[in-house]
MDAnalysis code that builds the backbone (N, CA, C; Angstrom):
import MDAnalysis as mda
import numpy as np

u = mda.Universe.empty(735, n_residues=245, atom_resindex=np.repeat(np.arange(245), 3), trajectory=True)
u.add_TopologyAttr("name", ["N", "CA", "C"] * 245)
u.add_TopologyAttr("resid", np.arange(1, 246))
u.add_TopologyAttr("resname", ["MET", "ALA", "THR", "GLY", "ASN", "GLN", "GLY", "THR", "SER", "GLY", "MET", "THR", "LEU", "ASP", "THR", "LEU", "VAL", "ALA", "ARG", "LEU", "ARG", "GLU", "ALA", "LEU", "GLY", "SER", "ALA", "LEU", "GLU", "ALA", "VAL", "VAL", "LEU", "PHE", "GLY", "SER", "ALA", "ALA", "VAL", "ASP", "GLU", "HIS", "HIS", "GLY", "GLU", "HIS", "SER", "ASP", "LEU", "ASN", "VAL", "LEU", "VAL", "LEU", "LEU", "ASN", "ARG", "LEU", "GLY", "GLY", "PRO", "GLU", "LEU", "GLY", "GLY", "VAL", "LEU", "GLY", "ALA", "VAL", "THR", "ARG", "ASP", "TRP", "ALA", "ALA", "ALA", "GLY", "GLN", "PRO", "ALA", "PRO", "LEU", "VAL", "MET", "THR", "THR", "ALA", "GLU", "PHE", "ARG", "ARG", "SER", "THR", "ASP", "ILE", "PHE", "ALA", "MET", "GLU", "ILE", "ALA", "ASP", "ILE", "LEU", "ALA", "ARG", "HIS", "ARG", "VAL", "LEU", "HIS", "GLY", "THR", "ALA", "PRO", "PHE", "ALA", "GLY", "LEU", "THR", "VAL", "SER", "ALA", "GLY", "ASP", "LEU", "ARG", "VAL", "GLN", "LEU", "GLU", "ARG", "GLU", "ALA", "MET", "GLY", "LYS", "LEU", "LEU", "LYS", "LEU", "ARG", "GLY", "ALA", "ILE", "MET", "THR", "ALA", "ALA", "GLY", "ASP", "ALA", "ASP", "ARG", "GLN", "ARG", "GLN", "LEU", "LEU", "ALA", "ARG", "SER", "HIS", "SER", "SER", "PHE", "LEU", "VAL", "LEU", "PHE", "ARG", "ALA", "LEU", "GLU", "ARG", "LEU", "ALA", "GLY", "GLY", "ALA", "PRO", "ALA", "ALA", "ALA", "PRO", "ASP", "ALA", "LEU", "ILE", "GLY", "ALA", "ALA", "ALA", "ALA", "ARG", "VAL", "GLY", "PHE", "ASP", "PRO", "ALA", "PRO", "TRP", "LEU", "ALA", "VAL", "HIS", "ARG", "PHE", "ARG", "ARG", "GLY", "MET", "GLU", "PRO", "LEU", "ARG", "GLU", "PRO", "ALA", "ALA", "THR", "LEU", "SER", "GLY", "VAL", "LEU", "ALA", "GLY", "ALA", "GLU", "LYS", "LEU", "ALA", "ALA", "PHE", "VAL", "ASP", "VAL", "TYR", "PRO", "ALA", "GLY", "GLY"])
u.atoms.positions = np.array([
    [165.229, 205.843, 109.043],
    [166.204, 206.553, 108.224],
    [166.354, 205.842, 106.890],
    [166.407, 206.608, 105.831],
    [166.540, 206.016, 104.512],
    [167.905, 205.390, 104.359],
    [167.992, 204.469, 103.424],
    [169.243, 203.766, 103.181],
    [169.791, 204.148, 101.839],
    [170.960, 203.564, 101.533],
    [171.592, 203.866, 100.261],
    [171.207, 202.928, 99.152],
    [170.260, 202.017, 99.364],
    [169.847, 201.123, 98.278],
    [169.509, 201.938, 97.047],
    [169.859, 201.442, 95.879],
    [169.601, 202.204, 94.678],
    [169.260, 201.295, 93.517],
    [168.624, 201.886, 92.496],
    [168.298, 201.165, 91.282],
    [169.436, 201.296, 90.287],
    [169.172, 200.845, 89.069],
    [170.224, 200.775, 88.071],
    [170.723, 202.150, 87.650],
    [169.928, 203.199, 87.750],
    [170.373, 204.518, 87.320],
    [170.986, 205.306, 88.457],
    [171.105, 204.733, 89.656],
    [171.765, 205.387, 90.761],
    [170.852, 206.179, 91.676],
    [169.552, 206.242, 91.440],
    [168.642, 206.960, 92.326],
    [168.466, 206.146, 93.605],
    [168.828, 206.726, 94.742],
    [168.773, 206.014, 96.008],
    [167.457, 206.252, 96.725],
    [167.229, 205.464, 97.756],
    [166.054, 205.685, 98.603],
    [166.116, 207.056, 99.267],
    [167.317, 207.485, 99.648],
    [167.454, 208.816, 100.247],
    [166.970, 209.892, 99.284],
    [167.375, 209.759, 98.022],
    [166.956, 210.731, 97.015],
    [165.455, 210.690, 96.802],
    [164.907, 209.489, 96.742],
    [163.468, 209.347, 96.564],
    [162.705, 210.026, 97.686],
    [163.107, 209.772, 98.927],
    [162.411, 210.375, 100.069],
    [162.528, 211.894, 100.033],
    [163.712, 212.397, 99.741],
    [163.913, 213.843, 99.700],
    [163.026, 214.498, 98.648],
    [162.930, 213.854, 97.495],
    [162.117, 214.436, 96.426],
    [160.630, 214.317, 96.717],
    [160.218, 213.237, 97.382],
    [158.818, 213.121, 97.780],
    [158.453, 214.198, 98.794],
    [159.342, 214.446, 99.735],
    [159.083, 215.498, 100.724],
    [158.959, 216.861, 100.053],
    [159.843, 217.111, 99.098],
    [159.799, 218.383, 98.378],
    [158.530, 218.503, 97.545],
    [158.145, 217.405, 96.899],
    [156.992, 217.443, 96.002],
    [155.668, 217.546, 96.744],
    [155.563, 216.875, 97.905],
    [154.269, 216.719, 98.564],
    [154.075, 217.594, 99.789],
    [155.147, 218.055, 100.380],
    [155.024, 218.959, 101.520],
    [154.182, 218.391, 102.643],
    [153.223, 219.166, 103.111],
    [152.400, 218.769, 104.256],
    [151.443, 217.632, 103.941],
    [151.255, 217.303, 102.656],
    [150.362, 216.190, 102.308],
    [151.004, 214.841, 102.616],
    [152.326, 214.806, 102.706],
    [153.046, 213.550, 102.919],
    [153.049, 213.185, 104.402],
    [152.526, 211.989, 104.712],
    [152.495, 211.527, 106.096],
    [153.562, 210.484, 106.385],
    [153.826, 209.596, 105.436],
    [154.826, 208.574, 105.692],
    [155.346, 207.990, 104.383],
    [156.612, 207.572, 104.406],
    [157.216, 206.806, 103.323],
    [157.770, 205.542, 103.968],
    [157.338, 204.390, 103.462],
    [157.677, 203.117, 104.098],
    [158.272, 202.174, 103.059],
    [159.435, 201.642, 103.363],
    [160.025, 200.575, 102.559],
    [159.480, 199.254, 103.094],
    [158.996, 198.380, 102.180],
    [158.471, 197.103, 102.641],
    [158.970, 195.982, 101.739],
    [158.845, 194.759, 102.239],
    [159.306, 193.610, 101.481],
    [160.708, 193.192, 101.861],
    [161.368, 192.473, 100.955],
    [162.659, 191.870, 101.266],
    [163.720, 192.898, 101.629],
    [163.717, 194.047, 100.947],
    [164.745, 195.053, 101.218],
    [164.631, 195.621, 102.625],
    [163.449, 195.576, 103.198],
    [163.248, 196.122, 104.537],
    [163.844, 195.243, 105.614],
    [164.133, 193.982, 105.270],
    [164.697, 193.055, 106.258],
    [166.003, 192.453, 105.742],
    [166.697, 193.226, 104.877],
    [168.022, 192.833, 104.385],
    [168.009, 191.520, 103.620],
    [166.943, 191.275, 102.841],
    [166.894, 190.089, 101.982],
    [166.836, 190.488, 100.514],
    [167.311, 191.691, 100.208],
    [167.272, 192.208, 98.842],
    [168.411, 191.611, 98.035],
    [168.099, 191.141, 96.806],
    [169.106, 190.471, 95.999],
    [169.193, 191.079, 94.604],
    [169.785, 192.252, 94.532],
    [170.140, 192.881, 93.268],
    [169.035, 192.918, 92.242],
    [169.347, 192.416, 91.040],
    [168.442, 192.553, 89.902],
    [167.163, 191.746, 90.057],
    [167.123, 190.781, 90.959],
    [165.948, 189.936, 91.093],
    [164.978, 190.444, 92.174],
    [165.327, 191.525, 92.866],
    [164.475, 192.037, 93.932],
    [164.177, 193.512, 93.692],
    [162.963, 193.916, 94.007],
    [162.555, 195.312, 93.873],
    [162.674, 196.033, 95.209],
    [162.765, 197.361, 95.116],
    [162.635, 198.204, 96.290],
    [161.189, 198.696, 96.312],
    [160.384, 198.118, 97.185],
    [158.956, 198.426, 97.241],
    [158.701, 199.518, 98.269],
    [158.044, 200.573, 97.829],
    [157.848, 201.752, 98.670],
    [156.361, 202.090, 98.756],
    [155.895, 202.313, 99.975],
    [154.529, 202.752, 100.240],
    [154.571, 204.228, 100.613],
    [153.770, 205.039, 99.924],
    [153.681, 206.472, 100.197],
    [152.274, 206.766, 100.708],
    [152.187, 207.276, 101.933],
    [150.896, 207.563, 102.553],
    [150.700, 209.073, 102.670],
    [149.523, 209.525, 102.216],
    [149.214, 210.948, 102.184],
    [147.955, 211.241, 102.986],
    [147.795, 212.494, 103.409],
    [146.541, 212.884, 104.052],
    [145.534, 213.425, 103.054],
    [145.987, 213.641, 101.836],
    [145.088, 214.013, 100.741],
    [145.720, 213.540, 99.450],
    [144.889, 213.253, 98.476],
    [145.401, 212.712, 97.221],
    [144.457, 213.079, 96.096],
    [144.979, 213.788, 95.137],
    [144.192, 214.189, 93.978],
    [145.107, 214.483, 92.815],
    [144.563, 215.140, 91.800],
    [145.336, 215.460, 90.610],
    [146.610, 216.223, 90.895],
    [146.559, 217.280, 91.718],
    [147.783, 218.041, 91.997],
    [148.885, 217.209, 92.626],
    [148.500, 216.245, 93.458],
    [149.510, 215.391, 94.095],
    [150.065, 214.346, 93.125],
    [149.199, 213.801, 92.267],
    [149.621, 212.741, 91.358],
    [150.424, 213.268, 90.174],
    [150.113, 214.471, 89.739],
    [150.809, 215.041, 88.598],
    [152.013, 215.857, 89.011],
    [152.498, 216.668, 88.111],
    [153.583, 217.588, 88.417],
    [154.836, 216.894, 88.898],
    [155.363, 217.385, 90.014],
    [156.643, 216.898, 90.522],
    [156.563, 215.433, 90.937],
    [155.435, 215.006, 91.545],
    [155.306, 213.614, 91.958],
    [155.399, 212.691, 90.748],
    [154.813, 213.104, 89.643],
    [154.915, 212.315, 88.424],
    [156.354, 212.188, 87.963],
    [157.110, 213.286, 88.058],
    [158.511, 213.256, 87.646],
    [159.330, 212.353, 88.561],
    [159.054, 212.404, 89.857],
    [159.762, 211.544, 90.807],
    [159.514, 210.074, 90.470],
    [158.265, 209.743, 90.204],
    [157.908, 208.359, 89.901],
    [158.568, 207.890, 88.614],
    [158.612, 208.751, 87.612],
    [159.258, 208.385, 86.344],
    [160.748, 208.126, 86.551],
    [161.397, 208.964, 87.359],
    [162.820, 208.776, 87.606],
    [163.073, 207.501, 88.418],
    [162.187, 207.188, 89.345],
    [162.324, 205.961, 90.136],
    [162.137, 204.739, 89.228],
    [161.191, 204.828, 88.305],
    [160.986, 203.740, 87.348],
    [162.202, 203.592, 86.436],
    [162.808, 204.724, 86.056],
    [164.009, 204.675, 85.222],
    [165.168, 204.025, 85.961],
    [165.109, 204.049, 87.294],
    [166.122, 203.387, 88.121],
    [165.865, 201.888, 88.221],
    [164.849, 201.409, 87.510],
    [164.548, 199.982, 87.491],
    [163.657, 199.525, 88.612],
    [162.939, 200.462, 89.248],
    [162.107, 200.116, 90.397],
    [160.620, 200.305, 90.084],
    [159.752, 199.540, 90.764],
    [158.306, 199.711, 90.549],
    [157.831, 201.040, 91.110],
    [156.786, 201.566, 90.511],
    [156.224, 202.823, 91.011],
    [155.812, 202.668, 92.460],
    [156.013, 203.694, 93.284],
    [155.572, 203.616, 94.677],
    [154.071, 203.341, 94.767],
    [153.689, 202.639, 95.808],
    [152.278, 202.408, 96.096],
    [151.777, 203.636, 96.843],
    [150.914, 204.423, 96.205],
    [150.480, 205.709, 96.751],
    [149.025, 205.601, 97.202],
    [148.775, 205.881, 98.483],
    [147.437, 205.798, 99.056],
    [147.278, 206.888, 100.108],
    [146.029, 207.220, 100.402],
    [145.808, 208.022, 101.601],
    [145.891, 207.092, 102.803],
    [146.167, 207.671, 103.952],
    [146.223, 206.872, 105.171],
    [144.888, 206.188, 105.436],
    [143.795, 206.903, 105.184],
    [142.462, 206.322, 105.400],
    [142.232, 205.134, 104.481],
    [142.642, 205.250, 103.214],
    [142.489, 204.140, 102.277],
    [143.272, 202.923, 102.752],
    [144.495, 203.150, 103.212],
    [145.315, 202.033, 103.665],
    [144.668, 201.308, 104.836],
    [144.180, 202.053, 105.802],
    [143.640, 201.438, 107.016],
    [142.340, 200.683, 106.756],
    [141.593, 201.072, 105.730],
    [140.346, 200.359, 105.458],
    [140.492, 199.293, 104.373],
    [141.736, 198.982, 103.978],
    [141.974, 198.008, 102.913],
    [142.461, 196.665, 103.425],
    [142.379, 196.427, 104.730],
    [142.887, 195.156, 105.265],
    [142.064, 193.965, 104.799],
    [140.837, 194.207, 104.330],
    [140.028, 193.086, 103.846],
    [140.402, 192.705, 102.416],
    [140.563, 193.675, 101.534],
    [140.825, 193.359, 100.129],
    [142.308, 193.143, 99.841],
    [143.189, 193.709, 100.658],
    [144.631, 193.518, 100.492],
    [145.204, 192.841, 101.733],
    [144.545, 191.796, 102.177],
    [144.935, 191.147, 103.429],
    [146.371, 190.622, 103.384],
    [146.738, 189.957, 102.318],
    [148.084, 189.393, 102.215],
    [149.141, 190.483, 102.201],
    [148.922, 191.498, 101.367],
    [149.914, 192.554, 101.227],
    [150.087, 193.334, 102.526],
    [148.964, 193.663, 103.166],
    [149.063, 194.461, 104.388],
    [149.661, 193.645, 105.524],
    [149.328, 192.362, 105.601],
    [149.961, 191.506, 106.615],
    [151.465, 191.479, 106.409],
    [151.893, 191.415, 105.166],
    [153.324, 191.397, 104.866],
    [153.975, 192.736, 105.199],
    [153.296, 193.831, 104.868],
    [153.836, 195.153, 105.181],
    [153.981, 195.332, 106.689],
    [152.961, 194.915, 107.432],
    [153.015, 195.055, 108.887],
    [154.185, 194.273, 109.468],
    [154.473, 193.125, 108.875],
    [155.525, 192.257, 109.415],
    [156.925, 192.652, 108.941],
    [157.008, 193.254, 107.738],
    [158.330, 193.516, 107.159],
    [158.343, 194.915, 106.554],
    [158.699, 195.886, 107.360],
    [158.742, 197.252, 106.865],
    [159.802, 198.073, 107.596],
    [160.157, 199.172, 106.976],
    [161.067, 200.135, 107.579],
    [160.550, 201.527, 107.238],
    [160.272, 202.338, 108.239],
    [159.757, 203.690, 108.010],
    [160.920, 204.591, 107.611],
    [160.820, 205.182, 106.435],
    [161.861, 206.066, 105.922],
    [161.584, 207.521, 106.230],
    [160.308, 207.847, 106.407],
    [159.926, 209.234, 106.714],
    [158.568, 209.239, 107.399],
    [158.390, 210.117, 108.368],
    [157.093, 210.301, 109.002],
    [156.758, 209.202, 109.992],
    [155.459, 209.056, 110.212],
    [154.947, 208.053, 111.151],
    [153.940, 207.174, 110.434],
    [154.207, 205.880, 110.381],
    [153.291, 204.952, 109.713],
    [152.109, 204.638, 110.618],
    [150.900, 204.642, 110.072],
    [149.689, 204.444, 110.885],
    [149.358, 202.971, 111.073],
    [150.295, 202.205, 111.593],
    [150.102, 200.762, 111.684],
    [149.602, 200.300, 113.047],
    [149.632, 201.160, 114.042],
    [149.238, 200.756, 115.392],
    [147.785, 200.282, 115.411],
    [147.564, 199.095, 115.977],
    [146.212, 198.555, 116.104],
    [145.651, 197.942, 114.846],
    [146.418, 197.934, 113.762],
    [145.923, 197.396, 112.491],
    [146.126, 195.886, 112.462],
    [145.084, 195.154, 112.117],
    [145.158, 193.690, 112.056],
    [144.494, 193.195, 110.767],
    [144.807, 191.952, 110.428],
    [144.225, 191.302, 109.248],
    [143.502, 190.054, 109.718],
    [142.258, 189.867, 109.278],
    [141.487, 188.715, 109.723],
    [141.870, 187.466, 108.940],
    [141.752, 186.302, 109.601],
    [142.069, 185.033, 108.952],
    [141.143, 184.775, 107.767],
    [139.883, 185.164, 107.892],
    [138.939, 184.955, 106.796],
    [139.323, 185.715, 105.545],
    [139.679, 186.983, 105.715],
    [140.106, 187.790, 104.569],
    [141.398, 187.245, 103.977],
    [142.295, 186.797, 104.839],
    [143.567, 186.257, 104.376],
    [143.355, 185.001, 103.542],
    [142.451, 184.131, 103.986],
    [142.207, 182.890, 103.261],
    [141.605, 183.146, 101.887],
    [140.630, 184.045, 101.805],
    [139.981, 184.341, 100.528],
    [141.001, 184.858, 99.511],
    [141.839, 185.780, 99.957],
    [142.818, 186.325, 99.019],
    [143.883, 185.298, 98.666],
    [144.300, 184.498, 99.629],
    [145.315, 183.488, 99.360],
    [144.829, 182.487, 98.318],
    [143.586, 182.055, 98.424],
    [143.048, 181.122, 97.426],
    [143.054, 181.747, 96.035],
    [142.612, 182.990, 95.959],
    [142.570, 183.673, 94.665],
    [143.977, 183.864, 94.100],
    [144.905, 184.302, 94.934],
    [146.261, 184.565, 94.464],
    [147.003, 183.283, 94.094],
    [146.789, 182.207, 94.854],
    [147.462, 180.946, 94.544],
    [147.050, 180.431, 93.171],
    [145.750, 180.498, 92.863],
    [145.299, 180.069, 91.545],
    [145.765, 181.043, 90.465],
    [145.734, 182.338, 90.763],
    [146.189, 183.322, 89.787],
    [147.656, 183.159, 89.441],
    [148.492, 182.932, 90.464],
    [149.921, 182.734, 90.224],
    [150.165, 181.445, 89.438],
    [149.373, 180.420, 89.725],
    [149.507, 179.158, 88.996],
    [149.208, 179.368, 87.514],
    [148.122, 180.036, 87.204],
    [147.762, 180.273, 85.799],
    [148.808, 181.129, 85.095],
    [149.307, 182.144, 85.795],
    [150.333, 183.004, 85.206],
    [151.608, 182.216, 84.964],
    [151.958, 181.345, 85.894],
    [153.162, 180.531, 85.731],
    [153.033, 179.602, 84.530],
    [151.865, 178.978, 84.367],
    [151.674, 178.099, 83.218],
    [151.852, 178.854, 81.905],
    [151.271, 180.033, 81.828],
    [151.413, 180.827, 80.611],
    [152.853, 181.209, 80.333],
    [153.572, 181.586, 81.390],
    [154.971, 181.978, 81.221],
    [155.836, 180.793, 80.824],
    [155.520, 179.612, 81.349],
    [156.271, 178.415, 80.976],
    [156.121, 178.125, 79.486],
    [154.923, 178.282, 78.972],
    [154.712, 178.057, 77.542],
    [155.511, 179.053, 76.710],
    [155.543, 180.293, 77.157],
    [156.264, 181.327, 76.422],
    [157.767, 181.083, 76.430],
    [158.274, 180.553, 77.558],
    [159.719, 180.353, 77.706],
    [160.181, 178.974, 77.261],
    [159.293, 178.165, 76.739],
    [159.627, 176.782, 76.379],
    [160.834, 176.718, 75.449],
    [161.793, 175.852, 75.804],
    [162.960, 175.635, 74.973],
    [164.053, 176.674, 75.098],
    [163.842, 177.712, 75.909],
    [164.819, 178.789, 76.072],
    [165.312, 178.771, 77.517],
    [166.484, 178.214, 77.744],
    [166.991, 178.029, 79.104],
    [167.185, 179.351, 79.831],
    [167.670, 180.379, 79.121],
    [167.887, 181.671, 79.773],
    [166.568, 182.294, 80.222],
    [165.555, 182.218, 79.371],
    [164.247, 182.763, 79.748],
    [163.634, 181.966, 80.888],
    [163.879, 180.674, 80.912],
    [163.373, 179.849, 82.006],
    [164.026, 180.241, 83.333],
    [165.329, 180.502, 83.304],
    [166.016, 180.956, 84.513],
    [165.467, 182.302, 84.976],
    [165.251, 183.211, 84.036],
    [164.709, 184.519, 84.377],
    [163.309, 184.392, 84.967],
    [162.504, 183.522, 84.386],
    [161.151, 183.301, 84.890],
    [161.196, 182.793, 86.326],
    [162.031, 181.829, 86.596],
    [162.134, 181.269, 87.939],
    [162.588, 182.339, 88.931],
    [163.564, 183.134, 88.534],
    [164.072, 184.171, 89.433],
    [163.022, 185.245, 89.694],
    [162.308, 185.657, 88.644],
    [161.317, 186.726, 88.794],
    [160.118, 186.286, 89.626],
    [159.682, 185.058, 89.433],
    [158.452, 184.607, 90.086],
    [158.657, 184.138, 91.518],
    [159.898, 183.933, 91.907],
    [160.185, 183.314, 93.204],
    [159.623, 184.117, 94.370],
    [159.874, 185.419, 94.382],
    [159.456, 186.223, 95.537],
    [157.945, 186.261, 95.688],
    [157.205, 186.197, 94.565],
    [155.745, 186.239, 94.665],
    [155.207, 184.970, 95.321],
    [155.879, 183.848, 95.121],
    [155.451, 182.629, 95.797],
    [155.840, 182.647, 97.272],
    [156.936, 183.306, 97.607],
    [157.289, 183.441, 99.017],
    [156.220, 184.239, 99.764],
    [155.621, 185.212, 99.089],
    [154.506, 185.957, 99.692],
    [153.354, 185.006, 100.023],
    [153.060, 184.090, 99.103],
    [151.993, 183.120, 99.337],
    [152.350, 182.194, 100.496],
    [153.603, 181.780, 100.557],
    [154.027, 180.890, 101.643],
    [153.896, 181.592, 102.996],
    [154.255, 182.871, 103.045],
    [154.111, 183.603, 104.313],
    [152.642, 183.721, 104.709],
    [151.777, 183.983, 103.727],
    [150.351, 184.073, 104.022],
    [149.814, 182.733, 104.513],
    [150.293, 181.640, 103.920],
    [149.854, 180.315, 104.328],
    [150.226, 180.049, 105.787],
    [151.444, 180.393, 106.172],
    [151.872, 180.175, 107.549],
    [151.069, 181.028, 108.521],
    [150.778, 182.262, 108.132],
    [149.953, 183.112, 109.000],
    [148.548, 182.538, 109.127],
    [148.008, 182.042, 108.022],
    [146.666, 181.474, 108.034],
    [146.604, 180.262, 108.951],
    [147.697, 179.502, 108.997],
    [147.746, 178.313, 109.843],
    [148.035, 178.649, 111.301],
    [148.205, 179.944, 111.570],
    [148.408, 180.365, 112.943],
    [149.840, 180.460, 113.384],
    [150.764, 180.319, 112.460],
    [152.170, 180.388, 112.809],
    [152.799, 181.699, 112.374],
    [154.039, 181.903, 112.803],
    [154.823, 183.061, 112.375],
    [155.732, 182.617, 111.240],
    [155.628, 183.220, 110.074],
    [156.471, 182.807, 108.946],
    [157.949, 182.939, 109.279],
    [158.721, 181.954, 108.880],
    [160.166, 182.015, 109.079],
    [160.743, 183.184, 108.291],
    [161.722, 183.853, 108.875],
    [162.343, 184.988, 108.193],
    [163.229, 184.529, 107.046],
    [163.937, 183.434, 107.240],
    [164.839, 182.933, 106.203],
    [164.042, 182.243, 105.100],
    [164.256, 182.610, 103.828],
    [163.488, 182.000, 102.738],
    [163.582, 180.485, 102.671],
    [164.771, 179.920, 102.942],
    [164.882, 178.468, 102.855],
    [164.046, 177.775, 103.924],
    [163.991, 178.363, 105.127],
    [163.152, 177.801, 106.183],
    [161.675, 177.971, 105.854],
    [161.316, 179.103, 105.262],
    [159.933, 179.353, 104.865],
    [159.492, 178.347, 103.811],
    [160.346, 178.088, 102.829],
    [160.044, 177.103, 101.789],
    [159.856, 175.727, 102.406],
    [160.726, 175.359, 103.315],
    [160.611, 174.058, 103.966],
    [159.324, 173.901, 104.741],
    [158.915, 174.966, 105.443],
    [157.681, 174.901, 106.220],
    [156.466, 174.761, 105.313],
    [156.436, 175.538, 104.212],
    [155.305, 175.455, 103.280],
    [155.262, 174.090, 102.604],
    [156.428, 173.567, 102.224],
    [156.478, 172.264, 101.567],
    [155.966, 171.168, 102.489],
    [156.340, 171.232, 103.766],
    [155.881, 170.227, 104.724],
    [154.379, 170.331, 104.948],
    [153.862, 171.544, 104.963],
    [152.430, 171.737, 105.220],
    [151.585, 171.286, 104.030],
    [152.035, 171.624, 102.833],
    [151.244, 171.352, 101.627],
    [151.538, 169.962, 101.069],
    [152.795, 169.523, 101.176],
    [153.169, 168.216, 100.649],
    [153.820, 168.258, 99.287],
    [154.596, 169.332, 99.003],
    [155.328, 169.363, 97.741],
    [156.831, 169.257, 98.015],
    [157.577, 169.003, 96.973],
    [159.022, 168.844, 97.068],
    [159.680, 170.223, 97.165],
    [160.423, 170.509, 98.225],
    [161.030, 171.829, 98.351],
    [162.277, 172.010, 97.490],
    [162.849, 170.918, 96.969],
    [164.142, 170.993, 96.292],
    [164.174, 171.999, 95.132],
    [163.190, 172.022, 94.228],
    [163.245, 173.000, 93.131],
    [163.209, 174.444, 93.630],
    [162.400, 174.717, 94.640],
    [162.294, 176.070, 95.183],
    [163.605, 176.485, 95.844],
    [164.233, 175.551, 96.541],
    [165.509, 175.851, 97.189],
    [166.598, 176.087, 96.154],
    [166.529, 175.372, 95.037],
    [167.493, 175.591, 93.961],
    [167.367, 177.004, 93.397],
    [166.128, 177.463, 93.232],
    [165.908, 178.824, 92.738],
    [166.409, 179.844, 93.765],
    [166.137, 179.579, 95.032],
    [166.600, 180.472, 96.098],
    [168.130, 180.606, 96.058],
    [168.832, 179.513, 95.919],
    [170.297, 179.564, 95.881],
    [170.790, 180.268, 94.618],
    [170.078, 180.078, 93.502],
    [170.424, 180.752, 92.253],
    [170.276, 182.266, 92.396],
    [169.172, 182.696, 92.982],
    [168.933, 184.129, 93.157],
    [169.982, 184.768, 94.067],
    [170.454, 184.010, 95.017],
    [171.462, 184.529, 95.944],
    [172.883, 184.433, 95.390],
    [173.028, 183.883, 94.190],
    [174.339, 183.750, 93.601],
    [175.177, 182.655, 94.223],
    [174.507, 181.711, 94.897],
    [175.226, 180.641, 95.589],
    [175.606, 179.509, 94.654],
    [174.786, 179.298, 93.628],
    [175.100, 178.241, 92.668],
    [174.298, 178.456, 91.397],
    [174.797, 177.953, 90.256],
    [174.059, 178.116, 88.994],
    [172.828, 177.219, 88.954],
    [171.931, 177.559, 88.053],
    [170.732, 176.751, 87.849],
    [170.942, 175.974, 86.548],
    [171.426, 174.760, 86.674],
    [171.877, 174.015, 85.503],
    [170.738, 173.373, 84.717],
    [169.644, 173.046, 85.360],
    [168.535, 172.377, 84.680],
    [167.241, 173.184, 84.894],
    [167.142, 174.336, 84.238],
    [165.981, 175.197, 84.480],
    [164.644, 174.564, 84.088],
    [164.627, 173.763, 83.028],
    [163.364, 173.143, 82.612],
    [162.858, 172.177, 83.676],
    [163.752, 171.357, 84.202],
    [163.358, 170.416, 85.248],
    [162.965, 171.153, 86.520],
    [163.680, 172.229, 86.824],
    [163.342, 173.024, 88.008],
    [161.967, 173.656, 87.854],
    [161.687, 174.161, 86.655],
    [160.368, 174.750, 86.390],
    [159.264, 173.715, 86.582],
    [159.492, 172.498, 86.117],
    [158.492, 171.445, 86.282],
    [158.222, 171.188, 87.758],
    [159.282, 171.189, 88.566],
    [159.110, 170.975, 89.994],
    [158.389, 172.113, 90.672],
    [158.724, 173.342, 90.281],
    [158.040, 174.508, 90.847],
    [156.561, 174.497, 90.449],
    [156.288, 174.159, 89.189],
    [154.901, 174.083, 88.731],
    [154.114, 173.051, 89.531],
    [154.703, 171.895, 89.769],
    [154.017, 170.860, 90.555],
    [153.710, 171.363, 91.962],
    [154.660, 172.090, 92.548],
    [154.423, 172.649, 93.872],
    [153.332, 173.706, 93.867],
    [153.310, 174.551, 92.833],
    [152.284, 175.588, 92.721],
    [150.899, 174.966, 92.566],
    [150.819, 173.859, 91.828],
    [149.540, 173.162, 91.662],
    [149.059, 172.589, 92.994],
    [149.969, 172.011, 93.758],
    [149.585, 171.458, 95.063],
    [149.181, 172.563, 96.033],
    [149.868, 173.691, 95.963],
    [149.506, 174.811, 96.831],
    [148.090, 175.297, 96.541],
    [147.763, 175.494, 95.265],
    [146.426, 175.970, 94.900],
    [145.357, 174.979, 95.344],
    [145.609, 173.687, 95.173],
    [144.632, 172.675, 95.578],
    [144.492, 172.629, 97.096],
    [145.579, 172.793, 97.809],
    [145.574, 172.771, 99.271],
    [144.751, 173.933, 99.835],
    [145.007, 175.121, 99.319],
    [144.297, 176.295, 99.824],
    [142.818, 176.248, 99.466],
    [142.493, 175.648, 98.329],
    [141.105, 175.576, 97.869],
    [140.219, 174.866, 98.881],
    [140.761, 173.887, 99.583],
    [139.945, 173.104, 100.540],
    [140.313, 173.435, 101.983],
    [141.144, 174.460, 102.178],
    [141.531, 174.824, 103.529],
    [140.321, 175.347, 104.281],
    [140.064, 174.900, 105.489],
    [138.861, 175.339, 106.211],
    [138.822, 176.853, 106.402],
    [137.667, 177.421, 106.175],
    [137.521, 178.878, 106.305],
    [137.854, 179.347, 107.704],
    [137.637, 178.499, 108.672],
    [137.913, 178.868, 110.055],
    [139.330, 178.604, 110.478],
    [140.183, 178.129, 109.554],
    [141.585, 177.860, 109.906],
    [141.841, 176.420, 110.200],
])
């Protein structure tokens, strides 16, 4: 059942699902909320409502017209465009989107229809390849953003808040790769990744508390330096992680 979560313009998940059903009719197979909002870890302006839309057919008529208008209105509500795929595309993408699909399988809520997740698995080999690529990619992106935000405390706080959830995705993938079940609580997940990789969890925990409104982030530059050091250790750790686990 859809929830009342909404973006800045007031468009709710219920409204989104209703309009998708109207726009797509029999082509629509499932609408799935995934990520933090699906497990009650959504934190206002720093978290997105991520939606997967699965269809039995997909072409110009489905992408344009009313579906285009729905997507524009959802974006105007401050949310990312829905991830739109055919069911067949989703099921055969576990190799190239190993991290994302593993996360969707573990943290999702079906808002409409039936999600085709039964029997779907992600291999450790595919997970490792993507994790290595994403860890280095996130590190490079973080370095660039740090240079852009240099000397601006507000931009540094925004950078830390925006980038936090993407690193939690990497931490969950790391725990799965190591054969464990990722902790549901972000602070426990950060602690587990820090212990495994060997970085200081304190800066990451400070960002987590800031995002939750538990305490201010008084030294964003120092926190950024700590997060950067952890991101560097993560990329180096995954680079030499055995392919077999």
